[in-house]
PDB file of N, H, CA, C and O in Angstrom:
ATOM      1  N   MET A   1      61.986 114.069  80.579  1.00  0.00           N
ATOM      2  CA  MET A   1      61.612 115.509  80.661  1.00  0.00           C
ATOM      3  C   MET A   1      63.018 116.314  81.004  1.00  0.00           C
ATOM      4  O   MET A   1      64.062 116.081  81.613  1.00  0.00           O
ATOM      5  N   THR A   2      62.528 117.207  80.385  1.00  0.00           N
ATOM      6  H   THR A   2      61.679 117.395  79.890  1.00  0.00           H
ATOM      7  CA  THR A   2      63.846 118.119  80.167  1.00  0.00           C
ATOM      8  C   THR A   2      64.080 119.589  81.535  1.00  0.00           C
ATOM      9  O   THR A   2      63.353 119.738  82.517  1.00  0.00           O
ATOM     10  N   LYS A   3      65.310 120.486  81.150  1.00  0.00           N
ATOM     11  H   LYS A   3      65.900 120.365  80.352  1.00  0.00           H
ATOM     12  CA  LYS A   3      65.145 121.618  82.072  1.00  0.00           C
ATOM     13  C   LYS A   3      63.730 122.096  82.134  1.00  0.00           C
ATOM     14  O   LYS A   3      62.925 122.119  83.066  1.00  0.00           O
ATOM     15  N   GLU A   4      63.612 122.641  80.326  1.00  0.00           N
ATOM     16  H   GLU A   4      64.266 122.622  79.569  1.00  0.00           H
ATOM     17  CA  GLU A   4      62.745 123.319  80.008  1.00  0.00           C
ATOM     18  C   GLU A   4      60.923 123.430  80.561  1.00  0.00           C
ATOM     19  O   GLU A   4      60.045 124.286  80.450  1.00  0.00           O
ATOM     20  N   ASN A   5      61.021 121.968  81.216  1.00  0.00           N
ATOM     21  H   ASN A   5      61.734 121.272  81.306  1.00  0.00           H
ATOM     22  CA  ASN A   5      59.519 121.509  81.643  1.00  0.00           C
ATOM     23  C   ASN A   5      59.541 121.778  82.616  1.00  0.00           C
ATOM     24  O   ASN A   5      58.432 121.929  83.128  1.00  0.00           O
ATOM     25  N   TRP A   6      60.894 122.040  83.598  1.00  0.00           N
ATOM     26  H   TRP A   6      61.795 121.918  83.182  1.00  0.00           H
ATOM     27  CA  TRP A   6      60.078 121.987  85.114  1.00  0.00           C
ATOM     28  C   TRP A   6      59.244 123.063  85.606  1.00  0.00           C
ATOM     29  O   TRP A   6      58.899 123.280  86.767  1.00  0.00           O
ATOM     30  N   THR A   7      58.934 123.791  84.409  1.00  0.00           N
ATOM     31  H   THR A   7      59.214 123.615  83.465  1.00  0.00           H
ATOM     32  CA  THR A   7      57.910 125.340  85.122  1.00  0.00           C
ATOM     33  C   THR A   7      56.602 124.631  85.170  1.00  0.00           C
ATOM     34  O   THR A   7      55.472 125.050  85.420  1.00  0.00           O
ATOM     35  N   SER A   8      57.160 123.155  84.790  1.00  0.00           N
ATOM     36  H   SER A   8      58.078 122.815  84.587  1.00  0.00           H
ATOM     37  CA  SER A   8      55.114 122.761  84.579  1.00  0.00           C
ATOM     38  C   SER A   8      54.768 121.991  85.238  1.00  0.00           C
ATOM     39  O   SER A   8      53.603 121.847  85.609  1.00  0.00           O
ATOM     40  N   PHE A   9      56.355 120.854  85.741  1.00  0.00           N
ATOM     41  H   PHE A   9      57.301 120.971  85.440  1.00  0.00           H
ATOM     42  CA  PHE A   9      55.917 119.437  85.777  1.00  0.00           C
ATOM     43  C   PHE A   9      56.703 119.562  87.005  1.00  0.00           C
ATOM     44  O   PHE A   9      56.973 120.762  87.055  1.00  0.00           O
ATOM     45  N   GLU A  10      57.349 118.838  88.278  1.00  0.00           N
ATOM     46  H   GLU A  10      57.130 117.863  88.237  1.00  0.00           H
ATOM     47  CA  GLU A  10      58.255 118.629  88.994  1.00  0.00           C
ATOM     48  C   GLU A  10      59.435 117.114  88.455  1.00  0.00           C
ATOM     49  O   GLU A  10      59.158 115.960  88.127  1.00  0.00           O
ATOM     50  N   PRO A  11      60.659 117.794  88.575  1.00  0.00           N
ATOM     51  CA  PRO A  11      61.220 116.828  87.669  1.00  0.00           C
ATOM     52  C   PRO A  11      61.771 115.706  88.685  1.00  0.00           C
ATOM     53  O   PRO A  11      62.194 116.009  89.800  1.00  0.00           O
ATOM     54  N   HIS A  12      61.730 114.418  88.216  1.00  0.00           N
ATOM     55  H   HIS A  12      61.386 114.171  87.310  1.00  0.00           H
ATOM     56  CA  HIS A  12      62.581 113.083  89.264  1.00  0.00           C
ATOM     57  C   HIS A  12      63.497 114.046  89.727  1.00  0.00           C
ATOM     58  O   HIS A  12      63.932 115.103  89.273  1.00  0.00           O
ATOM     59  N   LEU A  13      63.726 113.186  91.081  1.00  0.00           N
ATOM     60  H   LEU A  13      63.373 112.327  91.450  1.00  0.00           H
ATOM     61  CA  LEU A  13      65.458 113.453  91.170  1.00  0.00           C
ATOM     62  C   LEU A  13      66.503 112.909  90.331  1.00  0.00           C
ATOM     63  O   LEU A  13      67.605 113.431  90.166  1.00  0.00           O
ATOM     64  N   ASP A  14      66.078 111.783  89.788  1.00  0.00           N
ATOM     65  H   ASP A  14      65.183 111.358  89.923  1.00  0.00           H
ATOM     66  CA  ASP A  14      67.969 111.891  89.050  1.00  0.00           C
ATOM     67  C   ASP A  14      67.776 112.992  87.861  1.00  0.00           C
ATOM     68  O   ASP A  14      68.574 112.979  86.923  1.00  0.00           O
ATOM     69  N   GLU A  15      66.774 113.893  87.898  1.00  0.00           N
ATOM     70  H   GLU A  15      66.126 113.904  88.659  1.00  0.00           H
ATOM     71  CA  GLU A  15      66.937 114.853  86.816  1.00  0.00           C
ATOM     72  C   GLU A  15      67.408 115.905  87.467  1.00  0.00           C
ATOM     73  O   GLU A  15      68.279 116.666  87.047  1.00  0.00           O
ATOM     74  N   MET A  16      66.700 115.988  88.764  1.00  0.00           N
ATOM     75  H   MET A  16      65.992 115.370  89.106  1.00  0.00           H
ATOM     76  CA  MET A  16      67.805 117.379  89.131  1.00  0.00           C
ATOM     77  C   MET A  16      69.121 117.076  90.023  1.00  0.00           C
ATOM     78  O   MET A  16      69.821 117.972  90.495  1.00  0.00           O
ATOM     79  N   PHE A  17      69.308 116.010  90.152  1.00  0.00           N
ATOM     80  H   PHE A  17      68.739 115.282  89.769  1.00  0.00           H
ATOM     81  CA  PHE A  17      70.801 115.705  90.277  1.00  0.00           C
ATOM     82  C   PHE A  17      71.864 115.247  89.193  1.00  0.00           C
ATOM     83  O   PHE A  17      73.068 115.114  89.416  1.00  0.00           O
ATOM     84  N   ALA A  18      71.295 115.052  88.118  1.00  0.00           N
ATOM     85  H   ALA A  18      70.317 115.160  87.937  1.00  0.00           H
ATOM     86  CA  ALA A  18      72.193 115.629  86.722  1.00  0.00           C
ATOM     87  C   ALA A  18      71.960 117.095  86.476  1.00  0.00           C
ATOM     88  O   ALA A  18      72.356 117.472  85.373  1.00  0.00           O
ATOM     89  N   ASP A  19      71.542 117.791  87.062  1.00  0.00           N
ATOM     90  H   ASP A  19      71.221 117.484  87.958  1.00  0.00           H
ATOM     91  CA  ASP A  19      71.465 119.408  86.374  1.00  0.00           C
ATOM     92  C   ASP A  19      72.861 120.176  86.757  1.00  0.00           C
ATOM     93  O   ASP A  19      72.774 120.404  87.963  1.00  0.00           O
ATOM     94  N   PRO A  20      73.639 120.487  86.449  1.00  0.00           N
ATOM     95  CA  PRO A  20      74.688 120.946  86.682  1.00  0.00           C
ATOM     96  C   PRO A  20      74.728 122.251  88.074  1.00  0.00           C
ATOM     97  O   PRO A  20      75.296 122.149  89.162  1.00  0.00           O
ATOM     98  N   ILE A  21      73.965 123.346  87.570  1.00  0.00           N
ATOM     99  H   ILE A  21      73.504 123.429  86.686  1.00  0.00           H
ATOM    100  CA  ILE A  21      73.168 123.693  88.754  1.00  0.00           C
ATOM    101  C   ILE A  21      73.266 123.433  90.096  1.00  0.00           C
ATOM    102  O   ILE A  21      73.875 124.132  90.906  1.00  0.00           O
ATOM    103  N   VAL A  22      72.446 122.061  90.411  1.00  0.00           N
ATOM    104  H   VAL A  22      71.951 121.493  89.753  1.00  0.00           H
ATOM    105  CA  VAL A  22      71.991 121.740  90.961  1.00  0.00           C
ATOM    106  C   VAL A  22      73.236 120.706  91.894  1.00  0.00           C
ATOM    107  O   VAL A  22      73.057 120.307  93.045  1.00  0.00           O
ATOM    108  N   THR A  23      73.994 120.540  91.376  1.00  0.00           N
ATOM    109  H   THR A  23      74.140 120.864  90.441  1.00  0.00           H
ATOM    110  CA  THR A  23      75.368 119.632  91.815  1.00  0.00           C
ATOM    111  C   THR A  23      76.373 120.767  92.394  1.00  0.00           C
ATOM    112  O   THR A  23      76.906 120.635  93.496  1.00  0.00           O
ATOM    113  N   ALA A  24      76.593 121.921  91.539  1.00  0.00           N
ATOM    114  H   ALA A  24      76.160 122.029  90.644  1.00  0.00           H
ATOM    115  CA  ALA A  24      77.248 122.927  92.049  1.00  0.00           C
ATOM    116  C   ALA A  24      76.813 123.661  93.211  1.00  0.00           C
ATOM    117  O   ALA A  24      77.657 124.233  93.901  1.00  0.00           O
ATOM    118  N   VAL A  25      75.525 123.710  93.517  1.00  0.00           N
ATOM    119  H   VAL A  25      74.840 123.245  92.956  1.00  0.00           H
ATOM    120  CA  VAL A  25      75.020 124.164  94.731  1.00  0.00           C
ATOM    121  C   VAL A  25      75.493 123.265  95.985  1.00  0.00           C
ATOM    122  O   VAL A  25      76.006 123.723  97.006  1.00  0.00           O
ATOM    123  N   MET A  26      75.218 121.840  95.713  1.00  0.00           N
ATOM    124  H   MET A  26      74.801 121.468  94.884  1.00  0.00           H
ATOM    125  CA  MET A  26      75.056 120.634  96.355  1.00  0.00           C
ATOM    126  C   MET A  26      76.652 120.981  96.510  1.00  0.00           C
ATOM    127  O   MET A  26      76.910 121.302  97.670  1.00  0.00           O
ATOM    128  N   ARG A  27      77.042 120.986  96.209  1.00  0.00           N
ATOM    129  H   ARG A  27      76.832 120.726  95.267  1.00  0.00           H
ATOM    130  CA  ARG A  27      78.983 120.830  96.223  1.00  0.00           C
ATOM    131  C   ARG A  27      79.920 121.516  96.732  1.00  0.00           C
ATOM    132  O   ARG A  27      81.114 121.246  96.865  1.00  0.00           O
ATOM    133  N   ARG A  28      78.762 123.284  97.283  1.00  0.00           N
ATOM    134  H   ARG A  28      77.793 123.503  97.175  1.00  0.00           H
ATOM    135  CA  ARG A  28      79.387 124.154  97.575  1.00  0.00           C
ATOM    136  C   ARG A  28      78.764 124.145  98.817  1.00  0.00           C
ATOM    137  O   ARG A  28      78.995 125.190  99.425  1.00  0.00           O
ATOM    138  N   ASP A  29      77.868 123.146  99.592  1.00  0.00           N
ATOM    139  H   ASP A  29      77.680 122.297  99.098  1.00  0.00           H
ATOM    140  CA  ASP A  29      77.273 123.206 100.361  1.00  0.00           C
ATOM    141  C   ASP A  29      78.089 121.987 101.009  1.00  0.00           C
ATOM    142  O   ASP A  29      78.113 122.169 102.226  1.00  0.00           O
ATOM    143  N   GLY A  30      78.569 121.155 100.758  1.00  0.00           N
ATOM    144  H   GLY A  30      78.550 121.006  99.769  1.00  0.00           H
ATOM    145  CA  GLY A  30      78.837 119.846 101.290  1.00  0.00           C
ATOM    146  C   GLY A  30      78.088 118.705 101.205  1.00  0.00           C
ATOM    147  O   GLY A  30      78.300 117.722 101.915  1.00  0.00           O
ATOM    148  N   LEU A  31      77.064 118.788 100.228  1.00  0.00           N
ATOM    149  H   LEU A  31      76.892 119.587  99.652  1.00  0.00           H
ATOM    150  CA  LEU A  31      76.414 117.621 100.378  1.00  0.00           C
ATOM    151  C   LEU A  31      76.711 116.668  99.564  1.00  0.00           C
ATOM    152  O   LEU A  31      77.824 116.828  99.064  1.00  0.00           O
ATOM    153  N   THR A  32      75.904 115.293  99.067  1.00  0.00           N
ATOM    154  H   THR A  32      74.999 115.163  99.473  1.00  0.00           H
ATOM    155  CA  THR A  32      76.006 114.631  98.611  1.00  0.00           C
ATOM    156  C   THR A  32      75.120 114.188  97.770  1.00  0.00           C
ATOM    157  O   THR A  32      74.262 115.041  97.998  1.00  0.00           O
ATOM    158  N   GLU A  33      74.561 113.387  96.817  1.00  0.00           N
ATOM    159  H   GLU A  33      75.258 112.694  96.632  1.00  0.00           H
ATOM    160  CA  GLU A  33      73.302 112.620  96.185  1.00  0.00           C
ATOM    161  C   GLU A  33      72.638 111.835  97.217  1.00  0.00           C
ATOM    162  O   GLU A  33      71.450 111.804  97.540  1.00  0.00           O
ATOM    163  N   ARG A  34      73.871 111.071  97.768  1.00  0.00           N
ATOM    164  H   ARG A  34      74.836 111.096  97.506  1.00  0.00           H
ATOM    165  CA  ARG A  34      73.788 110.337  98.771  1.00  0.00           C
ATOM    166  C   ARG A  34      73.256 110.743  99.934  1.00  0.00           C
ATOM    167  O   ARG A  34      72.285 110.178 100.437  1.00  0.00           O
ATOM    168  N   ASP A  35      73.989 111.996 100.577  1.00  0.00           N
ATOM    169  H   ASP A  35      74.778 112.455 100.168  1.00  0.00           H
ATOM    170  CA  ASP A  35      73.223 112.754 101.685  1.00  0.00           C
ATOM    171  C   ASP A  35      71.812 113.272 101.642  1.00  0.00           C
ATOM    172  O   ASP A  35      71.010 113.395 102.567  1.00  0.00           O
ATOM    173  N   LEU A  36      71.706 113.503 100.572  1.00  0.00           N
ATOM    174  H   LEU A  36      72.357 113.403  99.820  1.00  0.00           H
ATOM    175  CA  LEU A  36      70.117 113.861 100.305  1.00  0.00           C
ATOM    176  C   LEU A  36      68.998 113.107  99.656  1.00  0.00           C
ATOM    177  O   LEU A  36      67.837 113.479  99.486  1.00  0.00           O
ATOM    178  N   ARG A  37      69.631 111.847  99.289  1.00  0.00           N
ATOM    179  H   ARG A  37      70.574 111.545  99.427  1.00  0.00           H
ATOM    180  CA  ARG A  37      68.526 110.480  99.038  1.00  0.00           C
ATOM    181  C   ARG A  37      67.998 109.646 100.216  1.00  0.00           C
ATOM    182  O   ARG A  37      66.904 109.083 100.194  1.00  0.00           O
ATOM    183  N   GLU A  38      69.130 109.599 101.568  1.00  0.00           N
ATOM    184  H   GLU A  38      70.019 110.056 101.585  1.00  0.00           H
ATOM    185  CA  GLU A  38      68.932 109.403 102.553  1.00  0.00           C
ATOM    186  C   GLU A  38      68.560 110.254 103.742  1.00  0.00           C
ATOM    187  O   GLU A  38      68.928 109.786 104.819  1.00  0.00           O
ATOM    188  N   ALA A  39      67.891 111.437 103.787  1.00  0.00           N
ATOM    189  H   ALA A  39      67.592 111.818 102.912  1.00  0.00           H
ATOM    190  CA  ALA A  39      67.618 112.375 104.052  1.00  0.00           C
ATOM    191  C   ALA A  39      66.124 112.162 103.253  1.00  0.00           C
ATOM    192  O   ALA A  39      65.187 111.997 104.035  1.00  0.00           O
ATOM    193  N   LEU A  40      65.905 112.150 102.350  1.00  0.00           N
ATOM    194  H   LEU A  40      66.665 112.284 101.715  1.00  0.00           H
ATOM    195  CA  LEU A  40      64.559 111.715 101.410  1.00  0.00           C
ATOM    196  C   LEU A  40      63.759 110.510 102.442  1.00  0.00           C
ATOM    197  O   LEU A  40      62.727 110.455 103.111  1.00  0.00           O
ATOM    198  N   SER A  41      64.555 109.896 102.217  1.00  0.00           N
ATOM    199  H   SER A  41      65.393 109.941 101.674  1.00  0.00           H
ATOM    200  CA  SER A  41      64.317 108.359 102.802  1.00  0.00           C
ATOM    201  C   SER A  41      63.258 108.412 104.101  1.00  0.00           C
ATOM    202  O   SER A  41      62.095 108.100 104.354  1.00  0.00           O
ATOM    203  N   ARG A  42      64.499 109.053 104.801  1.00  0.00           N
ATOM    204  H   ARG A  42      65.444 109.306 104.595  1.00  0.00           H
ATOM    205  CA  ARG A  42      63.969 108.943 105.966  1.00  0.00           C
ATOM    206  C   ARG A  42      62.870 109.958 106.453  1.00  0.00           C
ATOM    207  O   ARG A  42      62.079 109.740 107.372  1.00  0.00           O
ATOM    208  N   VAL A  43      62.953 111.216 105.616  1.00  0.00           N
ATOM    209  H   VAL A  43      63.596 111.392 104.870  1.00  0.00           H
ATOM    210  CA  VAL A  43      61.801 111.588 105.796  1.00  0.00           C
ATOM    211  C   VAL A  43      60.191 111.265 105.347  1.00  0.00           C
ATOM    212  O   VAL A  43      59.102 111.727 105.688  1.00  0.00           O
ATOM    213  N   ARG A  44      60.593 110.333 104.498  1.00  0.00           N
ATOM    214  H   ARG A  44      61.478 109.958 104.221  1.00  0.00           H
ATOM    215  CA  ARG A  44      58.973 109.322 103.719  1.00  0.00           C
ATOM    216  C   ARG A  44      58.527 108.314 104.564  1.00  0.00           C
ATOM    217  O   ARG A  44      57.588 107.602 104.206  1.00  0.00           O
ATOM    218  N   ARG A  45      59.082 108.155 105.657  1.00  0.00           N
ATOM    219  H   ARG A  45      59.844 108.734 105.947  1.00  0.00           H
ATOM    220  CA  ARG A  45      59.056 107.036 106.576  1.00  0.00           C
ATOM    221  C   ARG A  45      58.129 107.789 107.683  1.00  0.00           C
ATOM    222  O   ARG A  45      57.130 107.197 108.093  1.00  0.00           O
ATOM    223  N   PHE A  46      58.392 108.869 108.091  1.00  0.00           N
ATOM    224  H   PHE A  46      59.204 109.350 107.758  1.00  0.00           H
ATOM    225  CA  PHE A  46      57.926 109.774 108.983  1.00  0.00           C
ATOM    226  C   PHE A  46      56.577 110.413 108.778  1.00  0.00           C
ATOM    227  O   PHE A  46      55.777 110.415 109.713  1.00  0.00           O
ATOM    228  N   THR A  47      56.237 111.014 107.496  1.00  0.00           N
ATOM    229  H   THR A  47      56.887 111.013 106.736  1.00  0.00           H
ATOM    230  CA  THR A  47      55.408 111.190 106.692  1.00  0.00           C
ATOM    231  C   THR A  47      54.101 110.507 106.646  1.00  0.00           C
ATOM    232  O   THR A  47      54.188 109.333 106.283  1.00  0.00           O
ATOM    233  N   PRO A  48      52.702 111.001 106.964  1.00  0.00           N
ATOM    234  CA  PRO A  48      51.955 110.197 106.619  1.00  0.00           C
ATOM    235  C   PRO A  48      51.023 110.282 105.093  1.00  0.00           C
ATOM    236  O   PRO A  48      50.664 111.332 104.561  1.00  0.00           O
ATOM    237  N   LEU A  49      50.819 109.209 104.697  1.00  0.00           N
ATOM    238  H   LEU A  49      51.110 108.356 105.128  1.00  0.00           H
ATOM    239  CA  LEU A  49      50.325 109.878 103.355  1.00  0.00           C
ATOM    240  C   LEU A  49      49.411 110.231 103.228  1.00  0.00           C
ATOM    241  O   LEU A  49      48.667 109.781 104.099  1.00  0.00           O
ATOM    242  N   PRO A  50      48.566 111.351 102.061  1.00  0.00           N
ATOM    243  CA  PRO A  50      47.758 112.448 101.678  1.00  0.00           C
ATOM    244  C   PRO A  50      46.350 111.136 102.323  1.00  0.00           C
ATOM    245  O   PRO A  50      46.248 109.910 102.314  1.00  0.00           O
ATOM    246  N   ARG A  51      45.510 112.280 102.801  1.00  0.00           N
ATOM    247  H   ARG A  51      45.593 113.277 102.808  1.00  0.00           H
ATOM    248  CA  ARG A  51      44.074 111.097 102.853  1.00  0.00           C
ATOM    249  C   ARG A  51      43.806 110.551 101.730  1.00  0.00           C
ATOM    250  O   ARG A  51      43.574 109.405 101.347  1.00  0.00           O
ATOM    251  N   HIS A  52      43.918 112.162 100.991  1.00  0.00           N
ATOM    252  H   HIS A  52      44.107 113.094 101.302  1.00  0.00           H
ATOM    253  CA  HIS A  52      42.456 112.145  99.596  1.00  0.00           C
ATOM    254  C   HIS A  52      43.336 112.058  98.432  1.00  0.00           C
ATOM    255  O   HIS A  52      42.980 111.992  97.256  1.00  0.00           O
ATOM    256  N   GLY A  53      44.491 112.065  98.881  1.00  0.00           N
ATOM    257  H   GLY A  53      44.781 112.118  99.837  1.00  0.00           H
ATOM    258  CA  GLY A  53      45.571 112.268  97.312  1.00  0.00           C
ATOM    259  C   GLY A  53      46.220 113.680  97.288  1.00  0.00           C
ATOM    260  O   GLY A  53      45.824 114.622  97.974  1.00  0.00           O
ATOM    261  N   HIS A  54      47.265 113.720  96.419  1.00  0.00           N
ATOM    262  H   HIS A  54      47.587 112.954  95.861  1.00  0.00           H
ATOM    263  CA  HIS A  54      47.991 114.752  96.240  1.00  0.00           C
ATOM    264  C   HIS A  54      46.646 115.884  95.523  1.00  0.00           C
ATOM    265  O   HIS A  54      46.511 115.621  94.328  1.00  0.00           O
ATOM    266  N   GLY A  55      46.223 116.385  95.730  1.00  0.00           N
ATOM    267  H   GLY A  55      46.332 116.599  96.701  1.00  0.00           H
ATOM    268  CA  GLY A  55      45.421 117.849  95.026  1.00  0.00           C
ATOM    269  C   GLY A  55      44.445 117.330  94.858  1.00  0.00           C
ATOM    270  O   GLY A  55      44.090 117.832  93.792  1.00  0.00           O
ATOM    271  N   SER A  56      43.239 116.234  95.312  1.00  0.00           N
ATOM    272  H   SER A  56      43.528 115.826  96.178  1.00  0.00           H
ATOM    273  CA  SER A  56      42.122 116.073  95.039  1.00  0.00           C
ATOM    274  C   SER A  56      41.370 116.570  96.326  1.00  0.00           C
ATOM    275  O   SER A  56      41.789 116.938  97.424  1.00  0.00           O
ATOM    276  N   LEU A  57      40.313 116.469  95.882  1.00  0.00           N
ATOM    277  H   LEU A  57      39.972 116.171  94.990  1.00  0.00           H
ATOM    278  CA  LEU A  57      39.404 116.471  97.175  1.00  0.00           C
ATOM    279  C   LEU A  57      39.044 115.595  97.805  1.00  0.00           C
ATOM    280  O   LEU A  57      39.455 114.484  97.472  1.00  0.00           O
ATOM    281  N   PRO A  58      38.283 115.685  98.779  1.00  0.00           N
ATOM    282  CA  PRO A  58      37.243 114.359  99.419  1.00  0.00           C
ATOM    283  C   PRO A  58      36.168 113.646  98.781  1.00  0.00           C
ATOM    284  O   PRO A  58      35.655 114.401  97.955  1.00  0.00           O
ATOM    285  N   ALA A  59      35.723 112.759  98.798  1.00  0.00           N
ATOM    286  H   ALA A  59      36.140 112.146  99.469  1.00  0.00           H
ATOM    287  CA  ALA A  59      35.009 112.045  97.593  1.00  0.00           C
ATOM    288  C   ALA A  59      33.873 112.872  98.188  1.00  0.00           C
ATOM    289  O   ALA A  59      33.137 113.084  97.224  1.00  0.00           O
ATOM    290  N   VAL A  60      33.356 113.432  99.229  1.00  0.00           N
ATOM    291  H   VAL A  60      33.953 113.260 100.012  1.00  0.00           H
ATOM    292  CA  VAL A  60      31.549 113.883  99.538  1.00  0.00           C
ATOM    293  C   VAL A  60      31.988 115.682 100.165  1.00  0.00           C
ATOM    294  O   VAL A  60      32.602 116.013 101.179  1.00  0.00           O
ATOM    295  N   ALA A  61      31.518 116.329  99.332  1.00  0.00           N
ATOM    296  H   ALA A  61      31.020 116.060  98.508  1.00  0.00           H
ATOM    297  CA  ALA A  61      31.649 117.539  99.906  1.00  0.00           C
ATOM    298  C   ALA A  61      30.192 118.059 100.031  1.00  0.00           C
ATOM    299  O   ALA A  61      29.474 118.089  99.031  1.00  0.00           O
ATOM    300  N   SER A  62      29.640 118.567 101.529  1.00  0.00           N
ATOM    301  H   SER A  62      30.224 118.543 102.341  1.00  0.00           H
ATOM    302  CA  SER A  62      28.824 118.937 101.469  1.00  0.00           C
ATOM    303  C   SER A  62      28.260 120.426 100.700  1.00  0.00           C
ATOM    304  O   SER A  62      29.017 121.396 100.687  1.00  0.00           O
ATOM    305  N   ALA A  63      26.991 120.502 100.121  1.00  0.00           N
ATOM    306  H   ALA A  63      26.377 119.713 100.132  1.00  0.00           H
ATOM    307  CA  ALA A  63      26.310 121.389  99.800  1.00  0.00           C
ATOM    308  C   ALA A  63      26.984 122.797 100.434  1.00  0.00           C
ATOM    309  O   ALA A  63      27.522 123.483  99.565  1.00  0.00           O
ATOM    310  N   CYS A  64      27.043 123.297 101.679  1.00  0.00           N
ATOM    311  H   CYS A  64      26.606 122.740 102.385  1.00  0.00           H
ATOM    312  CA  CYS A  64      27.447 124.409 102.055  1.00  0.00           C
ATOM    313  C   CYS A  64      28.649 124.625 102.093  1.00  0.00           C
ATOM    314  O   CYS A  64      29.084 125.529 102.806  1.00  0.00           O
ATOM    315  N   SER A  65      29.476 123.835 101.324  1.00  0.00           N
ATOM    316  H   SER A  65      29.122 123.100 100.744  1.00  0.00           H
ATOM    317  CA  SER A  65      30.956 124.165 101.440  1.00  0.00           C
ATOM    318  C   SER A  65      30.999 125.116 100.040  1.00  0.00           C
ATOM    319  O   SER A  65      31.810 126.042 100.045  1.00  0.00           O
ATOM    320  N   PHE A  66      30.258 124.943  98.987  1.00  0.00           N
ATOM    321  H   PHE A  66      29.599 124.191  98.983  1.00  0.00           H
ATOM    322  CA  PHE A  66      30.162 125.579  98.081  1.00  0.00           C
ATOM    323  C   PHE A  66      29.239 127.376  98.287  1.00  0.00           C
ATOM    324  O   PHE A  66      29.108 128.118  97.313  1.00  0.00           O
TER     325      PHE A  66
END
């Protein structure tokens, strides 16, 4: 995925960390790739998975929902 596709899809972390603007902002803020990966790992451990999956609807919808 290229930077041009970032408006349509969410980039992978590796792609974001390879971007010169992202790395410049991280450097300015005193952050490293390792800092951010560790923070994301901690968040993942304590964040429950979506009940129905990302962007999906429940399997059953009542008629009054429409």
